[in-house]
N, C-alpha and C positions, 0 to 999 in steps of 0.2 A: 504493500500500500504506500502511495506517495505521501511523504510528509510535507504538507503545504505550508508549514510554519518556518521552513528553512529559507535563508536568503536566496539560495539557488532556485527553489521552487517559486518564490515570489518574483524573482527577476525573470525567470523563464516564462511563467504564465502571464506576467505583465506585458512583456514584449510580444508574446504570442497573441494576447488579447488585442494589443494595439494594432498589430498587423492584420488580424482577422477583421477588426472593426474597420480598418482602412480599406481592405478589399471589399467588405460588405458595403461600405459607403460608395466605393467605386462602382460596384455592381448595380446599386440602386440608381446612381446618377447615369450609368451607362444604359440601363433599361429605360429610364425616363427619356434620355436623349434618343434612344432607338424608337421609343413610342412616338415622340414628336416628329422625328424624321419620317417614320413610316406613314403617319397620318398626313404629313405634309405632301409626301409623294402621292397618296391617295387623292388629296385635294387637287393636285396638279393633273393627275390622270382624269379626274372627273371633269375638270374644265376642258381638257382636250376632247373628250368624248361628247360632252354637251355641245360644244361648238360644231362637231361633226353631225350630231343629231339635228341641230337647228338648221344646218344647211340642207340636210337630206329631207327634212320635213317641209321646208320652204319649197324645195324643188318639187316634191310630190304634190303639194297644194297648188303650186303654179300650174302643174300639168293635170290637175284634177284626177290624180290616181285614186284607185280604190284602196280600201283598207288592206286587201290582200296584197296588192302590188306594193303598197307602202311598207307593209310588214316584211316582204321579201327584201326590199331595199335596205331596211334597217337591221335585218337579221345578223349580218356580220358584225355590226356594232354592238348588238345587245348581248351576244353570247360569247363568253370567254371562260378560260379554265379556272381563273382565280377570282373572278367577279362576274356579276350579272347586272344588266340594266333593264329596268322596267319603266314603261311610259304610261302614265295615268292621265285621266281627264280631271277637271277641277272637282268632280264629285268623288274622286277616290277610286273610280273603276279603272281596272287595267285596260289599256288600249292595245299596247304592243308588248309582248313578252318573248323572251328567248325560247326557242324550241326545246333546248335541253338546258335546264337550270338546276343548280344545287339549292336554290332558294324556293321555299314553299311560300307562294304569294299570300296565302291565308295567314301565315305566321307573322308577316310584317305588320307592325303597328300602323294602323291607318291614320293615327294622329300625326305621324311624320308627314304623310301626304297632304292632309288638310292644312297643316302649318305651312308647308312649302307652297301650297296653292295660294295662300294669302300673302305671298311674297317674302316669307321669312325662311331663309335657308336653314337646313337641318343637318347636323353632323353629330352622330351618336354611336356609341358602342352598344351592342345588344347581343342576345343569344338567340340564334335561329337554328332549329333542328338540333338543339343541344350543343351547338358549336358557337364559339365567340365570333361575331361578325361586326363589320363596321358599315354603317348606312350613311349615305350622303344624298339628300333630297333637295331639289330646288325647282323653281318654275323656269321652263324654257322660254327663250325670247324668240318667238316665231312671228315674222312680220305679216304673213299672209293668212293668218288663221282667224281673222275676224274677232268675234267675241269668245272663241273657244280658247281654253287654257290647257297647256300641256305641262305636266309635272313629271320629271324624271327622277327615279330612285336608283342609285347605284349601290349594290350590296357586295362587299368584299368578304369572301368566305374563309373559314378555317384559319382565323388568326391564332388560335391555340398552337397550331403546328409551327408557325413562325416564332412565336414566343418560346416554345420548347426548344427549337433549334438555336435560338439566340442564347437561351439559358444554358444549353449544353456547351455552346462555344465559350461561355464565361466560366462554367463550373469546372471544366477539364483543366484549363490553365490555372484557375484559382486553386484547385486541389493540389496540382503539381507544385505550384509556387508556395502554398502553405506548408506542404510536406518538406520542400527544400529549405524554406526559411526556418521551419521548426528544427530541422537538423542543425543548421548553422547557429540558431539561437541556443540550442542545447550545448553545442561545443563552446560557444562564446561565454555562456553563463557558467559552464564548468570551469573555464579558464579564469574568469573574473573572480569566482568564489573559491577557487583552489587555495589561495593564500589564507582566506578566512577560515577554511576548514583546517588548514595546517595550524593556524593560530589557536583554534579551539582545542586541537589535540595537544599542542605544546603547552597551552594554558593549564590543561589538566595535569600534565607532567610537572609544570612549575608548582602547582598546588601540592604536589607530592614531594617537592624538594629537589626535583631533577632540573638543574639549570643549564645543562649541557646542550640542549636543543635550541636551534634557531630557525626562523622562517626564511625560506628561499625567496628572495625578492628578485623578480624578473621584469619589473616595469617601474616607470617613474611617475605613475598617476597616483591618485589618492590612495588606492589600495596598496601600491608599492610603498608610499610614504608611511602608511599605517604599519606595514610590515617592518620597515626600518625602525619606526618608533617602538614597535613591539619588541624587536631585538634589543633595542637600547634599554627598554624596561627590564627585559630578562637579564641583561648584563648588570644593570643597577641592582636588581634583586639578588643576583649572585654575589655582587659586592657586599650588599647588606647582610647576606647570609654569612659570608666570610667574616665580616665585621662582628656579627653576633657571636660566631664561634670564637673569634679572637677575644672579644669582650669577656665572654665567660671564662676562657682560659686565663686571660690576664688578671681579671678580678680574683679568680681562684688562686692564682699565683701570688698576687699582692696581698691577699688576706692570709694565705697559708704561711707565708714567710714570717710575718710578725707574730702570728698566733703560735707558730712552732717555737719561735724564740721565747715568747711569754711562757709557754708550757715548760720549756727547758729550764728557764730561770726559776719558775715556781717549784718544779720538782727538785732542783738543786737547793732551794731555800728550805723546802720541807725535809729533805734528807740531811740537812745540816752540812753539806759539802762546801758551802760558801762561808768563809770566816766572817765573824761579826763586823770586822773593820772594813769588809768589802761589800757589805749588804747595801749600804747607801748607794754605791756605784751601780749595783744591779737594779736597785729600785729606779734609779734614773733611766737606765736602759729600758726597763719595763714601761716607764712613763712615755719615753720616746716612741716605743713600738705601739703603745696604745694611741698616742696622738696620731701616729701614721695611719692606723686603721680608721680612726675617726675622720681624718682628713680625706681618706679615700672614699669613705661612705658619703661624706658631705659633698665632695666634688662630683661623685656619681649622681647624687640626687639633684645637684644644681645643673649638671649637664642634661639630665633627663628633662627637667623643667624648661630649660632653654630650648631644647630641640622640639618639645611639644607645644611651645608657645604659651606656656603657663606663667611667664614672667612679664610683668607690666613695669615699664620704666616710670620712675618718679623723678622727672627732670627738674632741676632748679639751678639757679646761678650759685656758684660757690667758689672758694679760693682753692685753686688747683695746687698752687705752690705750697700752701700750708698743709694740704692733704699729703703731698709727697714727703714733707718733713716729718709728719706724724708716722707715715709708713716706715720711713728709715729708722725712726726710734723703735717701732715694733720689731723690726728685723735685726736689731742690735745683737741679740744672742746668736743668731746664725752668722752674722758678720764677724763677731768676736771669735767664734770657733775657727774661722779661716783667716783671721787678721785682715779682713777686707774693709773697704770703704765705699760708700755710695756718695757721689758728688752730684749735686743739683746745680745746673747752670741755666740762666744766670742766677747769681746768689742774692742779689739785692732787689730784683724786680719780682713783683707778685702778679700772677696771671689768674684770670677768672674764667671758668668754663660753665657751659649750660648743659648739664648731663645728670644722670642718676649717680649721686655721690657714692652710694654703697656698691653699686655694680662696677663703677670705674675703680674704686679702691680694690675690689676683688681682682680685677684684671691687672692692675698695677702690681699687686702683691705677687700674683702668679708669675708675671714677667720678671720681676726682680728676684724672686726665689729661683726661677729658672736660670737667671744670670749668675746668681751665687753658686748654684749647684754645679754648673759646668765651667766655672772659672777657677783659676789656680789660686793658691794661698797667697796672701799679701798683695792681691791685685785690686784694681779699682773698677767700679761700675759707674758709668756716666749717664745721668738723666738730664736731657736738654729740652727746654720748652722754647719754641719759636712762635712768634705772633704774626698773624696774617690779617687780612682785611676782616674776614668773618669767622675765622677759625684759628685754632691753636694746633701746632704739631708737636707731639711728644715723642722723643727719640730715646731709647734705652740701648746702650751699647756696652759690650764687655770684651775682654781680651782672652776669652776662654778657648776651649778646644774647637769651637765652630761646628758647623753641620756639613756633612758630606753632601756633595751635589746630588747624588742619587737618592738621598733621604729628604731633600727639600720638598718634593710634592706631598710627603706624608706627614709633615710635622703638625698639621692641624687635625689629624685623625686622633681619635681616642686611643690611648695607650701606645702612642707612637713615641719612641725615644731615639735620640741621635745615634746611639751605638747599636740600635736594633737588636741587641743581644739581651737586654733587660738585666744586666748584671748589677747595675747601680740601683741600690735599694732606696735611695733618698727621695725619689719622685713618685708621683702617682700615675703619670702618663696621660692625664687628661687635662692638665692645667692650661696648655695652649689651646685646646679645643674650647674650653670655657672662655678664654680671652677672646678668641675669634667670634664666638657667638655673642658675647656682650658688645663688642665693637660693631658687629653687623646689626645688632638690635638698635644701636644708636644711628644707623644709617651711614656709618663711616667705614673706612677700609683700613685694614692693618697690613703692613708690608714687612718683609724680612729680607735682609741681605747677610750673607755669610760666606766665609772662605774657611775651609777646614784648616785648623791650626792657627787661625788669625782672629777668631772671635766672631760675634754675631751682633747685628743691629736690628732692633724692632722699632717700627715707627707707626703712628696712627694719628688721625686728626680728630678734634673735638670742636663743636660749636663754641665760639667765643661769647662770653657774657660781659656786660658792663661791670665796672668795679662796684662792689657793694659798699655802701657808706653806712 
């Protein structure tokens, strides 16, 4: 059974219906034109014979011929294979009839004769002897007949046969053309919908997690563009699936490492293998590992909210320079561990930004922690603010190990790290993803420049605000 709900069926039957209706309309118009031309030919034939009859009747009247002699003269004009001519008087009585006629005189409607006798020509289709016929009746213009009126009726026989012949002439090419067009439509519809069927099958495989299939694109039309878009979607889904797997693996790794350390420290403390004078040191290590787990969880939650659009910006004008100074103070413990400094330039000028204070602080902390993490001991991190007409440019540069060129496209991805081996335990791997999401949320762009072994420079713009008084 044909499934009429498929695009192939709808396309095929729609085209087939259009072609069928077009041919049907053509057939109707053709029949109508045939009808008009046929009756026009009959009218011309009637005029020709009526003129001949008028001349013969005038000749017979001029020579005072008898009815028998006049009938013999008119016989060749009255009798024909496809039509018959009958001459009546003004009372509707037949005067001259063909010797052999397919028309039964009694079946002819006398109203036609009476109407024609009154000077009103008659042209009408009717059924005589069960067959479709065409009747033309009119008064003859005979000059020598005195007060006598002659009415001629011309009856064309068996129009059914002509219409049947004409119908057969239309039906045969119509049937052949429809069959041929149907075959072509079937092939074209199959070709057009083939990519759609492939997409349907591949979509089912995608739903089951098989991202290896792609749609074969063989055209540049809308269906071909849809196929390319579908392949792009499949590639993106494959990428998302890989990211999901990496995310689970990385989160598991980053949670397992500190939890394993915590468990080891707790077991050692319970067993008494750690001397009392070293317990404070291990407590500090346990606190650092706990802070690392908390930061990982908080960063993951923040990243999820940013990606899902659950974060609303609360923009306000504020002192960006003062915010940076406060952040440097918060980062002093990390700076002191590596004997590092953060230098803000220029030192004496204060700049004001129009942004979400808390979100920008989170982005700045992540960028500065990233700079501290990958910089050498006793090095410096520079934060420079440049003022433009409507915006401020914040640049953070370090002299650390830099980022390899092949790693640059991946630094904004979650759990991406410069060494790609994840041996450094100090980072969560999603800080830069959070930074980019926050800057994007402000409608700004963050840029990065780096040369491996020579440090990294991050820069972004923020809307400038007027000075707060």
